[in-house]
N, C-alpha and C positions, 0 to 999 in steps of 0.2 A: 681486796686492794689493789687496785690496777697499777700496772708495771708497763713501763716504758722503756725500750732499748734504745738507746742512743749511739746512733752510728757516726764516731767522731770522724770526720774527712780533712781536716785541717786543725794545723795546731798553732795556737796563740803564740807570739814571742814571748819571751820569758817576762821582759819588763812588764808588758801590758798584761800578760797572764798575773803578775802580783798584783796588778791594781785593780784588773776587772775581772779576773778567771778565765779559764779555759772555754774553749764553745760549749762543753757539755755541761759546766756550772753555770751558764748564762741559761743555758735551756731550763735546769733543775730550778734556779731560781724564778724564771718565767712563769714556768708550770704549776711549780709551788705554791705561788700567789693566787693562782686560779684555783688549785685543787690540793690543798695540804695532805690528802691520802695517798697520793702517787709514790710509787718508789721507782727506782732506775738503775739499769745496767748499763754501762759503756762498753763498747767495742770502738778501740782505736785501730781504723783500718791501714794509715799510712803506717802505723807503728808495726804493723805484722799481725795484729791478733784475728784468728782465724774467723771467718765469716759463719755465725749460729743458722741452723736450719730456721728459715723464717716459719715453717709452720709451727714450729713450738713458741713463737712469741706472741705476747698478747697486741703489742704495739709498737710501733718502729719509727723512729725521728733521723734525718740525714742532715747533717751540719752544713754549713758553709765551709768552702776552702779558697787558698788563693790558686788551686790547681784551677786548670780548664779541662771540661769535662771530655774535650779533643785530644789532650795530653797524651805523648806515650806513656802513661806510667802502668805498671803491671797489675795494679790491683783496681783499676776502672773497670775491666771486661767483668771480671768476677762479680763486680759489685752489681753491675749493670743487671747480670744473672740473677743475682740475690734479688734485686727491685722487681725484675719479671715475675719471679716465683712467690714473691708476697703479693704482689697485685694479683696473680690468678688465685691466690688462695684467700684473698679477699681479706688480708692481715690489715689494720687501720694503719695508714701510714703517710708520714708528712716529709716532703723535702724543702729546705729552706736554701735560696741563693745556689750555691753549687748543687744542693740538694735538689732543689726544684729542676736546674738543669739536667741533672743527672737522669731524674725521673721520665722526664720529657723525651730525652735523648734515647734512653732505654726502651720506652712504649712506643718509639718510631718517630716522634719529633725531629726539629733539626736546631741546633744550637752553634753559633758562632760569636764571636768578638763583634760586636756593634760599632758601625761607623758612626753613631751618635756619640761615642766615647766613655768616658768614666759617668756613672751614676752614682752620686755622693750626697750626703747629708741628708735632709727631709724631703722626700718627696709624698707628693699626696695622690692617691690613687681612687679611680670610681669603683664602686661597688655595683656588681650587678645587682638588679632588683629579682627578688624571690629565690636567690642563692642557697638559702635554708642554712647556712654557716655565720656569715656576717654582716652583722647589724647595720645600717645607716645606707648613705649614698656615698659618701665619701670618707677617707681613712688617711691618716699622715703617720708612716713610717719612716725609719732611717734606712739607707741602701747603700751597698758599695758592691759597683760592678761595674765590668765592662762588657761581659759575656751576657748575650740574650738567647731567650727561646725565640727563634724565627719564625718556625711552623710547629704549632701544637699536633701531638700524636691526634689521630682521628678518634672522635668520640668524647675528645677532652672538652669542657665548657669553660670559657674564659668568665673567671668571677671578680678578677681585679686588673684593673686597666690605667694606662695614661699614656699620654702622645710620646713620652719619652719611653715607655716601657708596654707595648700593647698588651704583651700575655704576660703579667705581672703574677697573675694567680690562674691556678688550672685545677679545677675538679675532675676528675679523671672517670673514665667509663665503668658502671659499677658502683661508685659512690664511695668507694674504701679508702682512695688514693688521692691527694691533695698535696698540692706546691705551691708557694709563694717565692718571690724573686725580693722581695725587703726582709729586713731583720728585725723581728718583734723582739727577739732576745737581746738586743743591744742597748746599753745604757747610753744616755748622751756623751758621756765621759769617752768610752769606745769608739762611738761614731766618730766624734772629734778627732780620736788618735787615727782611724782610718782614714780621715782625710790628709791628715798630717802625713801619714807613710806614704799616699799617693802623691803628695808632694815631693817628700824627700828624695824619692826613689825616680822622681822626674818623668812620672807615669803621666801625671795629670797635671796641668798647667794652674797658674794663680788665679786666671779667669774661670776656672770650674771650681777650685779649691775653695777660694775666699767667701762667695757667694753660697757653696755648701756649707761650711763652717758657719756663717751669719745664719742659715735657715733653721739650724738647731737651737737657735734661740726660740724659737716657736713651739709649742706644745706638741708631743707625740703622742699618738694613739696605740701605744704597743699593748698596753693590757686588753684592749678590746680585742686585737687579732690573737693576743696569747691565749686568753680565754676562748677564743672560737677554736684553736687550736686544741687546745688543752680537751674542750669536750668532743671534737672529733676524734681523737685519739683514744679517748675513755669511753665513749658511749656505749661500748658493748660489755664492759668490764662488770 
């Protein structure tokens, strides 16, 4: 029975957690829909849970967070060491949003707050042909981010891209590490809540938030990306 260790790097607010669940719960729902046999452990990094030995883990998933990978937080550098160790040991590993940026930074890439501003709502990404993981030529997924990978690590292949987010999905050298900027674990309700949070905090203007909210009336293809991530994490189980 495959077992995935979820590295929780961000905490959902209490009100939204009651409605939509924690980030680990969102991922458990997404992965469980693709493979009901998967079991889970959660390590809450901001809460101070000790980092496990990655060599003892079957598969790793790193969640999103409101933090930036360049923030001066005591837990980020040790988590980067963890990422490098897992990558070197070829443990299947996936990062989402903050996790995407953290993996890229840990393996030699560059991440910063983008001059393009907030990416919110439903974004459509081009899928690189012959990538071996994600089918089709385009995929629509919810996103919520200001930071972006600006320069991918050496040897990383871009498998998802858009004009707004050129490096939205990366498959790293060795083929056991994958990261994506958008959020296949988000429900439409939580994606809408993220839009409203960005507006209420004064971080994103109405000119960005209003069309982002409207875009979420169109279908998301979260299950297609969620299935690809599940297969990637469990294929060696």
